[in-house]
ROVONU-133972 format. One record per residue (C-alpha): residue in one letter; y, x, z. Coordinates in steps of 0.1 Angstrom, whole numbers, plus 2048, in hexadecimal, padded with zeros to 3 digits. Each point is the difference from the previous one (the first is absolute). Example, Ala and Ser with C-alpha at 12.3 -4.5 7.8 and 13.67 -1.06 7.14 Angstrom:
// residues 2
A7D387B84E;S82280E7F9;
***
This chain:
// residues 1183
M800800800;I82280E7F6;T8187FD81D;R8227F67F4;S821805811;K8217F37F4;R81481D7F3;T8238077F4;Q7FE8067DB;S80F81F7F3;Q8198017E5;G7F17F27E0;S7E07F6811;D8037DC7F3;R8048087DC;D7E88077E3;G8188087E4;N81F8137F9;V8167E280A;P7FB7F7825;P7F97DB807;R8187EE816;K7F57FD824;V8167E6811;A81380D81E;R7F97ED81F;L81D7EE810;E800814820;D80B81E7EC;G8207EE7F7;G8087FA824;A7F97DA7FE;S7F47F5822;L7F87DF810;A80C80C822;D81A7E880D;P821813806;S8057EB81F;D7DF80C80E;I7FE8237F2;A803810823;Q7E07EE80A;N7EE8067DF;T7E0814800;G7F78127E0;M7E27F37EC;G7ED8197EB;Q8028257FA;T8208147FB;L8048087DB;N80D8227F8;A8158037E1;I7FC825800;D7DD80F805;T80281B81A;S7DF80F7F7;G8038267FF;T822801810;V80D803823;T8137E180C;M821802812;I7F07FB821;A7E781C7FA;G8198167ED;H8227FB80F;Y7F67FA824;I7E4819802;E80F81B7EB;G8207FD813;D8188007E2;Y8127E0808;N8077FE825;V80D7E0810;V82480680B;Q8087F1822;G8217EE802;A80D8057DC;G8247F7806;E8157E1801;I7F37F27DF;Q7DD7FF80D;D80C7F1821;T80D7E27EE;L7E07FA7EB;N7EB7F081B;L7E38167F7;I7DE7F1808;H7EB815819;D7DC7F77F9;E7E981E7FB;Q7E37EB7F3;K8167EE7E7;K80D8227F5;R7DD80C7FA;D7F87E07ED;I81E8047EA;N7F78247F9;N7DE7F67F4;W80E7E37ED;M8198157ED;A7E681B7F8;A81B8187F6;P7F38217F1;D807820812;T81181C7EC;S80381881D;P7E38157F3;N8158067E0;Y81D80B816;K7EA817815;A7F080F7E1;A8228077F1;R80C810821;E7E1817800;K80980C7DE;H824806809;Q809825803;Q81680981D;G8248057F5;T7FD7EF7DE;G8147E17F9;S81C809818;W8197FE7E3;F7F77DB7FE;V7FF7F3824;G81B81880B;G8177F87E3;S81F7EB7FF;V7F17E57EA;F7E47F9818;E81780181E;E8187E87EF;W7E37E87F8;K7F5800824;A8247FA80C;H80A7E37EA;P7EE7DE7FF;D7F97EE7DF;S7FB8237F0;V7E48077E8;L7F38237F9;W7EA8067E2;L7EC8207FE;H7F18067DE;G7EE81B7ED;R7E38087E9;P7DC7FE80B;G7F581981A;C82380C809;G7FB7F7825;K8107DE803;T7E67F4819;I80481F816;L8267FB800;C7FA7DB808;S7EB80A81E;S81B81880C;A8197E37FE;I7E97EA814;E7FC81A81B;N825805802;V8067DA803;K7E47FD81A;L81081A815;S8227F07FE;C7F17DE809;K7EF80F81E;N82180D80C;K8107DE7F9;G7E67E780C;S8117E17F2;V7FD80C7DC;G7E47F27EA;Y7ED8127E5;A7E37FB7E9;Y7F08137E3;Y7E77FB7E4;F7ED8157E7;F7F67EF7DF;D7E080E7F3;G7F57F77DC;T7E481A7FD;S7E47E77FF;A7FA7DC7F5;Q7F67F4822;S81D810813;K8117E5815;L81D818805;A80B7F97DC;A8067DB808;Y8237F3805;E7F47E781A;S7F181C814;L822810802;I8107E080E;R7E47FB819;S80282480C;L825800804;I7FF7DF814;M7E680D818;Q811822805;F8217F0809;S7ED7E7816;D7EE81C812;R82280F809;L80B7E1812;D7F87F9824;G7EF7DF7F8;I7F97EA7E2;H81E7F67EA;P8047DA7FF;A8018017DA;L7DE8107FF;A7F17EA81B;G80E7E27EE;L7F08097E0;Y7DF806811;D8027DE811;A80A7EF7E0;E7E180E7EF;D7EB7ED819;K7FE81C819;G7F58197E6;R7E67E97F0;H8128037DE;Q81081E7F0;P8267FE7F9;L80F8007DE;I8108217F5;G8227EE800;S7FC7F7824;L7F9824809;E81E80B7EC;G8147E6813;I7F980E823;L8038257F8;P826800800;E8007EE822;L7EB81D80F;I81681A7F0;K81F7F080E;S7F0800823;F80D824803;P82480C7FD;A7F48197E6;S7DF8007EC;Y7F181B7E9;I7E77FA7E5;I7F081D7EC;I7E97F97E3;D7EE81A7EB;A7F57FD7DC;L8107E07F3;D7F18087DE;E7DD7FC80F;C8057DB80A;A7EB7E87EC;E81C7E67FF;Q81E8167F9;R8177E57F3;R7FB7EB81F;L80681F816;L8218087EF;K80C7DC803;W7F7801825;I814820805;Q81F7EF7F1;T7FB7E2817;I7F8811821;I8208157FE;L8147E07FE;Q7EC7EE81B;T80481C81A;S8248097FA;G80E81881A;V7DD80A80D;L7E980F7E7;H7FD8237F3;L7E78037E3;L7F18207F2;V7E87FF7E3;T7EE81A7EA;S7F27FD7DD;R7FE8107DE;P81F7FA7EC;E7F37E37EC;P8197EB7ED;D7FA7DF812;I803810822;Q81E8147F6;N8137E27F2;S7F87EA81E;L80A81981B;R81F80C7EF;S80D7DD7FF;L8027FF826;P82480480E;K7F881B81A;A7E48127EF;Q7FD8267FE;E7E68157EF;I7F1823802;D7EE80F7E3;V7E8819810;A8028167E1;N826806805;W7FC80C824;E7F281E811;V7DB7F87F9;S7FB8237F2;D80980F822;D7E87E8811;I7E580B7E7;R807824806;D7FF7FB826;Y7DF7ED7FB;I7F181D7EC;N80B81A819;V7F07ED81D;R7E07FD7ED;L8008247F6;A80580B824;E7DF7EF809;V7ED8147E5;D7EF82080C;G7EE80B7E1;W81E8087E9;S81681F802;E8267FB800;P8038097DB;Q7E67E67F8;K8117E6816;E8218087ED;L7EE7F97DF;V7F47DE80D;R8227F880E;A8118077DF;A7E77EE7EA;L7FF7E0815;S8267FF805;R8058057DB;G7E77E57F5;A8077E681B;G81C7EE7EF;G8087EE820;V7DC7F2803;F7F2806823;R7DE7F17F6;W7FB8197E4;V80881D817;A7E87F481C;L7E47F97E6;L8028227F0;F803812821;D7E07EF80D;E7EF80A7DF;L80A825803;L7F3801824;A7E07EE7F7;E7F781A7E5;R80D82280C;C80881A7E6;L7EE822804;S81E8157F4;T8257FF7F9;S7FA7FF7DB;E7E97E2803;L81A7EF815;Q81A8087E6;Q7EA7F17E5;R7FA7E0815;L8257FC806;S8098047DC;T7E97E37F7;L80B7E781A;P8017DC7F4;K8237F67F5;D8007DE811;L7EB7E9816;N7EC7F17E3;E7F48237F5;A7F8808825;Y7EB7E0803;M7EF8077DF;K7F782380B;I7EF7F2820;I7EA7E97EC;K7F781A7E5;K7F481981A;S7E97E7810;P7DB8047F8;R7FE7DA7FE;P8217F47F2;A7F27DE7F7;D7F97FA825;V82380A80A;I80E7E77E7;R7E97E480D;F80A807823;L8257FC7F6;Q7F87E07ED;W7EF7F181F;I81D80B817;I81A7F17E8;F7EF7E07F4;G7E67F881C;Q8077E2815;Q7FE812821;E80782280E;F7E38187FF;T7F281B816;A7F28217F2;K7DD7F3809;E8057E17EA;L80F8137E3;A7E481A801;E7E87E37F7;V8137FC7DF;A7F38227F5;L7DC7F3802;I8047EC7E1;N7F48147E2;F8107F47E0;G7EB8177EA;N80F80E7E0;G8107E07F4;G7F37ED7E2;E7E47E880A;A7F9810822;L8027E881D;P810809821;F7E780381D;C7FF80D823;D7F5824801;S7FA80E823;S8008237F3;R8257FD7F9;R8087F9825;Y81A81880F;S7F481681C;S81D7F2815;P8197E47FC;D81B81A807;D7F780E7DD;V8157E37F3;L81E80E810;R7F98237F4;A7FA7F47DC;C8217ED801;S814819814;G8257FC7F8;L7FB7DE7F2;V7F67EC81F;V805802825;E7EC7F381E;V8147E8816;K7F87EB81F;E7DB7F8807;G7F48167E3;I8107EB7E5;I8068137DF;K8217FA7EE;L81380F7E3;A81581D80B;H81E7F37ED;L80A7E47E8;S80381A7E5;V7DA805800;K7FC7DC7F6;E81B8037E5;F7EF81F7F2;L7DE7F07FE;L80D7E17EE;S8168137E7;T7ED81F7F7;E7E28067E9;I7E7814815;P7E68177F0;L7DD7FD80E;G7F081A7E9;P8058147E0;K7FE7E17EA;H8077E3818;S81F7F3811;I8097E0811;R8207EC805;I7FE7EA81F;D80F7DD802;E7FB7E4819;Y7E77ED7EA;L7EA81E7FB;S801808825;H7F47DE809;C7E58037E6;V7F382180F;I8027F2824;A7ED7E17F5;E7E48157F0;V7FE815820;C7FE7E1816;L7E57F07EA;A7EB81F7FD;Y803806825;L7F47DC809;L7E48007E7;Q7EF81E811;F7F67E781C;N7E37F27EB;E7E580081B;R7FB7E981E;E80881B819;S8198147EB;I81C7F7817;T7FC7F3824;E8157FD81F;D7EF82080B;N80B8157E2;V81F7EE7F3;D81681B80F;S7F08187E7;F8117ED7E4;P825801809;L80B7F17DF;A7E87E2801;A8177E7811;Y81E8077EA;A7EB8007E0;S7F17DE809;K8227F0808;Q81580F7E4;C7EA8067E2;V8087DF7F0;F825805805;H7FF8227EE;V7EC7F07E4;Q81A7E57FD;S81C819800;T7F38117E0;R8037F77DC;D7E07F17F2;E7FD81B7E6;D80281B81B;T7E37F5815;N7E97E47F3;S7E98167EC;T7F881981B;L7FD7E681C;E7EA7E97EB;R7E881C7F7;L80080B824;I7F77DD80C;Q7E67FB7E5;H7EE820809;R8017FC826;V8007DB809;Q7E17EA7FF;L8007DA7FD;H7EA7FA81F;G801812821;S81D8177F8;Y805812822;A81F8107F2;I8117DE7FE;I7F27F5822;H80E820810;W8217FB7EE;I8037DD810;R7F680E822;L81B81A7FE;L8197E77F3;R7F97E981E;G7FE81D818;H81A80A819;S80A81E814;E810800822;T81081B814;N7E6816811;R7E47EB7F2;P7E98067E3;F8037EE7DF;T7EA7E1801;F7F47E97E4;G7E67E47FB;S7DB8037FB;T7EF8087DE;E7EE7DE7FF;N8057F37DC;T8077DB804;A8127FB7DF;S7FF80C7DC;S8108207F3;L8177EA7EB;Y80C7EE81F;Y809821811;A81080D7E0;S8167E17FF;I80C808823;I8078247F6;G8137F37E1;L7F881C7E8;K7FE7F07DD;P7EB81A7EF;L7E67FD81C;V7FF7D97FD;D7FF8037DA;H7E2818802;L7ED7E9817;I8067E17EB;I7F58127E1;C7E080A813;G7F87DC806;A80F7F8822;D8007DB809;V8247F7806;N7F77E1815;V7E680F818;I8077F5824;G80381A81C;G817812817;E81C7F2816;Y8147F47E3;G7E37EE7F0;T80680A7DB;A80F81C7ED;L81D7EA7F4;Q8097F6823;A7FF82580B;A81780A7E3;S8177E3807;S803809825;E8078247F9;G81A7F87E5;H7EF8107E2;L80E7EB7E4;E7EF8137E3;I7DE7FE811;C8047DB804;Q8097FC7DB;L7E18157F7;L7E97EC816;L80D7DF7F2;E7FB80C7DC;H7DC807809;G7F97DE80E;A809802825;D7FF7DE811;L8237FD80D;N7F77E2816;A7E2810811;S8037F9825;G7F681581E;G80B81F811;E81D805817;Y81A7ED7EC;G7EC7E57EF;T80A8057DC;A81181B7EC;L8207EB7FF;Q8017FE825;A7FB825803;A81C8087E9;S8167E6810;S7FA80E823;E8078237F6;G81F7F87EC;H7F580A7DD;L8167E97EB;E7F580C7DD;I7DB7FC809;C8077DC80C;Q8117F97DF;L7E280F7ED;L7E77EC813;L8137E07FC;E8038067DB;H7DB8037FE;G7FB7DF812;A7FC809825;D7FB7E2817;L81F803815;N7F47E681A;A7DE80F806;S7F9802825;G7EF81B814;G80582280F;E81680881E;Y81F7ED7F5;G7F27E17EF;T8137FF7DF;A8148187EB;L8207EF80B;Q7F7804824;A7F88247FB;A8218077EF;S8137EC81A;S7F181381D;K80C8217F1;G8227F37F5;H7FB8077DB;L81B7E97F4;E7FE8057DB;I7DA7FB801;C8057DF813;Q8197F57E5;L7E78097E5;L7E47ED810;L8167E2806;E80B8007DC;H7DC7FF7F6;G7F87E2816;A7F380F820;D7F97E681B;L81980981B;N7F07EA81A;A7DC80C7FB;S7F0805822;G7E981A80D;G801825805;K80D81581D;Y8217ED804;G7F77DD7F4;A81A7FC7E5;A8188157EB;L81E7F4814;L7F1809821;A7F58227F2;A8248087F5;L80E7F4821;D7E6812816;R8078227EF;G8267FC800;H8077FD7DB;R8207EB7FF;E8067FF7DA;T7DB7F77F9;F8027E581B;Q8207F17F0;L7F08017DE;L7E27EC80B;L8167E7811;A8157FC7E1;H7E07F97EC;G7F67E4818;A7E9810818;D7F27E881B;V81380A820;N7E77EE816;V7E18127F3;M7EB80E81D;G7F2822804;R7F081481C;R822802812;G8097DC7FA;S81B7F67E8;A81D8147F3;L8167EF81A;H7E880A81C;M8028247F4;A8258027FB;S8087EF822;S7E8816814;Y7F78247FB;M8178057E2;R81F7F5814;H8137F47E1;R8187E4804;Q80D8017DD;I7DD7FD7F1;C7FA7E2818;Q81F7F07F3;L7F68067DC;L7DD7F1806;L80E7E2812;E8187FA7E2;H7E18017EA;G7EF7E5814;A7EC814819;D7EF7E881A;V81080B821;N7E37F0814;I7E280B7EC;T7E6810817;G7EC81F7F9;G7FF826806;Q7FE810821;H81B7EC812;G7FC7DC7F4;S8237F67F4;A81D8157F3;L8147F7820;Q7E480D816;G7FF8207EB;A825806802;S7FE7F9826;Y7E3818803;W81481C7EF;G8217F8811;H8157F67E2;R81A7E980F;K8147FC7DF;I7E07F67ED;C7F77E781B;Q8227F17FD;L7FC7FE7DA;L7DE7F0803;L80C7E6819;E81D7F77EA;H7E77F97E5;G7EB7E9815;A7E7816811;D7EB7ED81A;V80A810821;N7E17F3811;A7E68097E6;T7E2812810;G7EA81C7F3;K7EB81D80D;Y81A80981B;G80B7DD808;N8237F57F5;A81D8167F6;L80E7FE824;Q7E080D80E;V7FF81C7E7;A82480A807;S7F97FE826;Y7E28177FC;W81581B7EE;G81E7FC816;R8187F37E4;L81A7F1817;E8197F77E5;I7E57EF7EB;C7F47EC81E;Q8247F4806;L8027F67DB;L7DF7EE801;L8097ED820;A8217F67F0;Q7ED7F27E3;G7EA7EB816;A7E1815806;D7E77F0818;L7FE81981C;N7E37F0811;V7E97FC7E2;V7DE80F807;G7EF8157E5;G7F88237F4;Q7EE81A813;Y8167FF820;G8087DB804;T8257F9804;A81F8157F9;L806805825;R7DC80C806;T8048187E2;A82180E80C;S7F2803824;M7E28137F5;M8158187EB;G81980681B;R81E7F17ED;L8167F781E;D81E7F67EC;I7EC7E87EA;C7EF7F181F;Q8227F980F;L80C7F17DF;L7E17E97FD;L8037F5824;E8257F87FB;H7F57EA7E3;G7E77ED815;A7DF8127FA;D7E37F1815;V7F681B817;N7DE7F2808;V7F27F97DE;M7DB80A801;R7F280F7E0;G7F081F7F3;E7EB81B811;Y81A80681C;G8077DC809;T8257FF80B;A81D8167F8;L7FD80E824;Q7DC80B7FA;A80B8107DF;A81C813811;S7E980A81D;S7E680D7E8;E81981A7F3;G811807821;H8237F27F6;L80E7FD823;R8237F37F7;I7F17E67E9;C7E97F481B;Q81D7FD817;L8147EC7E6;L7E37E87FA;L7FA7FB825;D8257F9804;H7FC7E57E6;G7E37EF812;V7E180D7EF;D7DF7F7811;V7F5820811;N7DC7F5803;A7FA7F27DD;S7DF80E7F3;G7F780B7DD;E7E58137EE;Y80781F815;G8057EC820;T8227FE812;A81E8167FD;L7F6811820;Q7DE8087F1;T80F80E7E0;A819815813;S7E380D816;M7EC8087E1;I81B8187F2;G80980F822;R8247F3803;L805801826;D8257F57FC;V7F77E17EC;C7E47F7819;Q81980381C;L8197E97EE;L7E67E67F8;L7F3800824;E8237FC80D;H8037E17E9;G7E17F080E;A7E480D7EA;D7DE7F480D;V7ED820808;N7DE7F07FF;T8027EC7E0;M7E18047EB;G8028057DA;G7FF8177E3;E7E48197FA;Y7FE810822;G8067E3819;T81C806819;A81D8197FF;L7EE815819;Q7E18027EB;T8158097E2;A81381C812;S7DF80C80E;I7EF8047DF;M81F8127F1;G80381781E;Y8237F880C;L7FD808825;D8257F8808;I7FD7DD7F1;C7DF7FA813;Q812809820;L81E7E97F7;L7E97E27F8;L7EB805820;E821801814;H8097DE7F0;G7DF7F080A;A7E88077E3;D7DD7F4807;V7EC821801;N7DF7EE7FA;A80B7E77E6;S7E57FF7E5;G8047F77DC;G80A80E7DF;K7EC8177EB;H7F681981C;G7FF7EC820;T81280B81F;A81B81B802;L7E8817811;R7E67FC7E5;T81A8057E6;A80E82080F;S7DC80C806;M7F77FA7DC;M81E8167F5;G7F981B819;R8227FA812;L7F6810822;D8237FE80F;I8027DB7F8;C7DD7FA80D;Q80A811821;L81F7EA801;L7ED7E07FA;L7E580881A;E81C807819;H80C7DD7F9;G7DE7F0806;A7EF8007DE;D7DC7F5802;V7EA81D7F5;N7E17EB7F8;A8127E47EE;S7EF7F87DF;G8107F37E0;E7F87EE7E0;Q7FB81E7EA;Y7FF81F816;G7F27F5821;T80D81681D;A81E8177FE;L7E981E7FE;Q7EC7F27E4;A8217FB7ED;A80A824806;L7DF80C7F3;D8017E97E1;H8218107F6;H7ED8217FE;G7E47F27EB;A7E97EC817;N7F37DE7F6;V8007ED821;N7FB7DD80B;V8027F1823;M7E280F812;G7ED8077E0;G80380E7DE;E7FE8257F9;Y80E80B822;G7FB7E3818;T81A80781A;A8228117FE;L7F381D815;Q7E38057E8;A8188007E3;A81681A812;S7E2815808;S7F47FF7DD;K82280A7F2;G80681B819;H8207F280F;L7FE811822;E8227F580E;I7FA7DB7F7;C7DD802810;Q81080E820;L81B7E5800;L7E77E47FC;L7E980D81A;E81D803818;H8087DB7F9;G7DC7F5807;A7EE8027DE;D7DA7FA803;L7F18217F5;N7DB7F37FF;A8077E07EC;S7E87FF7E3;G8027F37DD;G80980B7DD;E7EF8197EA;Y7FE81C819;G7F97EC820;T81580F81C;A81F816801;L7EB81E809;Q7E97FB7E2;S81E7FC7E9;A80F82180C;S7DE8117FE;S7F97F57DD;K82380D7F4;G7FF820814;H81E7FB817;L7F581781D;E81F7FB815;I7FD7DA7FF;C7DB80280A;Q80A81681E;L81B7E6809;L7E87E37FE;L7E5811813;E81980A81B;H8097DB803;G7DC7F6804;A7F37F77DD;D7DB7F87FF;V7F181E7ED;N7DF7EF7F9;M80B7DE7F5;T7EC7F77E0;V8137EA7E8;G80F8047DD;V7F38107E1;Y7F8821810;G7F37F3821;P80A81781D;A81D8197FD;L7E881E7FE;Q7F07F37E0;A8237FB7F0;A80A824809;S7DE80D7F4;Y8037EF7DF;R8238107FB;G7F3822809;R81880581D;L7F0819817;D81D801818;M8007DA803;C7DB7FF806;Q80381B81B;L81C7EC811;L7EB7E0800;L7E181180C;D81581081C;H80A7DD80A;G7DC7F3802;A7F87F47DD;D7DB7F77FC;V7F48167E4;N7E27E97F8;I8107DE802;T7F77EB7E1;G8147E87EB;G8198007E4;Q7FB8087DC;Y7ED820805;G7EB7F781E;S807820814;A81981C803;L7E78197F1;N7FB7EA7E1;A8267FB7FD;A806825801;R7E78057E3;A80F7E37EB;H81A8087E5;S81F7ED7F5;P8017F47DC;Y82280F7FC;H8018247F7;W820807814;S7EF7F6821;R7DD80F7FB;K7F481781B;S7F48237F6;E7DC809808;A80C81981A;V8127E4812;V7E27E97FF;Q7EA81C80E;A81980781C;M8027DB808;V7DA7FC802;Q7FE81F816;L81A7F3818;L7F07DE803;K7DD80E805;E80E81881A;H80A7E0813;G7DE7F07FD;A8017ED7DF;V7DE7F67F3;E7F67F87DD;T7FC7DB7F8;K7EC7F17E4;T81A7E87F4;L81C80D7EA;I8177E87F0;Q80B80C7DE;S82380F7FC;N81A7F07E9;E7F78167E3;S7FA7EE7E0;
***
């Protein structure tokens, strides 16, 4: 069985062609919420937080800025912050941090600082232009220059300078950001990432949460939805203006993926933060950037090429040379001159060539001169040289392609797997996994790409500079004497797709990949999830031929384990500090079914050509068409339909293919299925119908499409009952309104009642209630958890909704599970609602629900204010109903002293009895001494019988409340009153082992030999509590003393003997107390009984005399004691006839069998005391 987990689809994972099908955005993403603004403070979020920006592979602000310590909170940030009414809520601040999911660019800053050479860049941060920028608000400073000239390093110097200034001036705000466009998956290239990062950095520097940020979070349903980018742009100026001065420094504007939007934002933010903001940016001198920035009124610019960069480069070279030991001074001078001469203001070129010279040391000065005379003239030549000298240049190029166009960041270990794929010599050769190509160490990837890549946090490999990407995509690279290659995006995706497919097809055996060895295939998870995306990102002519031939040669129609493992990997997951896990290899569906989930068209084509049945049933989706529809693979759906797929086949998780596509929001697939005649009202699956499925997910356009095609909007069934209820339950306002506009039945019932029940109760939405009532909702229809809408609103405490419902004719006295609305409101302590209901004529003495009347309900729950209100309105204090009887008993059962006093003041019958007896008995049961005293002062009858335990004294005795027992006895409690479940108080206390209470009761004259209905005497009761099955003078133990003796309760035996217990009374299974103690091996009790005159030779019970019982149990010490007290060794009787026979008999239970050594010792002891053999031996219990 393949275990499926819902997954977030990667970019392009729902398309099968070059044009991505339209997946309808859910309404939450647009900020539409059904939360009533008037109740938003009470609203609890429903569903999971949706992150607009995936933080996988990055460090969030809470992990980066708090832990790294870059953005420290400033305490008391000046008068501006003092007037903001900042919100001090650490949990909310953490929630907002998680919700914003802002990327962390501090690693970029730290990497740049590590590359910074001490003393360089001082011309910039110490210059007048920079100082003027710092001093004057509304100023914009643009630092520009050619690639590799050190702009990022200078930017980091500016950040360090500003951070130091802000540290000295605590009320100043600052934030920075590094755009990074070196790879396709880089989130640092996104404009929205910049805005989120700036917001959270300025927020972190405030001593609390800014009201604008908190308001946005609350408006988005407490973080349930993600905000629009416009909303984020709107609050950023407010955060910036929270400080008297704010600085923003942004590196590499030219690497932003949305450059036009970025430039427009710069124009706007300057105007929005007039008098506060200082903005510094860096970029290449691109025309669009240049024109936009130069149009700003207070903009200044610095062209790095026109300043003292050559001095910085010379200083850099000198510092590096000073660290080299292997060169003479003349040789160092040769290097200094050559690098200074060729630098052309490009730091990166100098650093790259210096590293190369050090990596391959020249053996002589002449060799060094030769090397220096052939230095690459620019970065492109330098990069080309690195690739050419590699023994496997094709690997280097593939590594770079993966880094640039892969859909995640990769480690060296993952990239090293790419080298396993053997592409042969071109032509008809097919790529395959070749373990002989495996690198000795993943670090060889870094060595092969030295100068082109760098290793950053957590072992991630990234391009060393954007210029590496530009070189790769603009230069024809030779791969041999007669072969060269020009890389582009489509070709790169083609290569990556072939690597992914070849990698996955190596798992063609049942145990090829398991949970035990999956870590040995670092690229498996990525290949399974992104192979289809890379295929779809190519041009057909680039890839189809190779992929088709690869599939044809490696994939079988039946039992293809490669496909099964692919699905397992696709559905697998990995958690921090836990191994990768996936489903079992049990093949419960066809290869075509699994291929339809994967969504790879050449694979599906191949299987159909091989004769796969497109309509075979199997798997959690049921059919291949439903699987493809759920996953959003439009082209696969088209292919399956062309080959005869039954589009109305039912089964699986969703019911039909149309329901699957509707649920997952795949509009084009819904259109395709409808065009082919899909039954849009077919029922089944989790949601019932396609319209219900789309409504539950808020897919507005799909709902419109289905309605246009005649969907039955009142069809019942499924998880929610109807489409209207599904939309309402999941909070999709626009879908809900659409369905109402098309005539949805507002009174249709679902598992939570009608729409009005839902809106008036847990959804807390007065406006929706108003809308439903306007559309004819029945205000008194019953259903759901609460009964009526009024009861639901009362339960949840929505006074305004209660008012609305009453205005529309709600029956104030309608009853349901909890009684009427007044009882419900009384239970939950809704004082204002109780007042409203009483004003509308609520019957406060109506009996119903679980707790009887409103007064009894409020009394039990301790609602003093509501009890006072109800009594003021004439509540009958003595109504008897429910398990507690009166309100006084209910209050007593929970120990509500003040309510008891209030009820007594209003004339409640103190001795009224209910299921648990009187109020005094219930107070005694929970140990409330103060309540008992109050009740007794008001005339409570201390000896009233009732409830489970009889009198209050019996109740307190069984519960072990000594102080209450003393109080009750002082007030005349009958110590020997019998009744209830356990008889007298003494028997009750004895049963529970309450020795102190037994002592107290005996001191007050309790009858030690009194017998009761179930337990006989007090001692019998005590022993039954410990497992004895006793009856009055009979049963297993006979008397109480026998029971105590059998169970080993020495102190209770002593107490009973002191109070006159008959120690030789016979009866029960064991006969006498001495026989009971002997049979169970309680030596001390035997000694006690013998000292008190027990008859050692009395012959009764199953074992006869006590000596036989002890002999049977193999107790040498007990036998010795009995013999010492005159036991007759040859007396006959009992099950075994004599003590000697009993000693030789064995128990049928292995845990109590005697060893042969014990048997021999017993026989020897008895014979030493004159035992003689008898001819009669009654068989043991062995069977």
